[in-house]
C-alpha positions, 0 to 999 in steps of 0.5 A: 482498480489498477495494478499498482496503488494503495491496497483497498481496505474494508469500509469498516476499517477505513472508518476506524483508521480515518478516525485514528490516523491523521491523513489516512483519507489522502491515500484514496487520491489514487486508484487502489491497486492489486499491489502497492509500494506498502506491500512491497516494502512492509510485511503484513500487519494488522494493528493500527501501528502497522496501518500507520507505517503502511500509510507512510508508504502509501502517501509516498506513492500518492505523491510520487506515482509515475509509470516508472515507479509503477513499473518498479513496484511491479518488478519487485512484486514479481521478484517477491512472488517468484523468490518467495521473499516474505512467505511464512 
């Protein structure tokens, strides 16, 4: 596991989402992370539609991941945590 990458999902959900959403397995091309581009850019969601939206962010991260991108995600994560953006 790394600091930045697509958040891991429970295996039962992975199987379901792989069947329901095209390209879902491609998010596993990089190590999972504690925080990720999808978590910074999209609020919490539990539906298949939400999973598809987050997948778009995860695939963007897979395609463009770099040290600079990881640093930006980490800085945005710290900002969200400290400023409590998105808290309920």
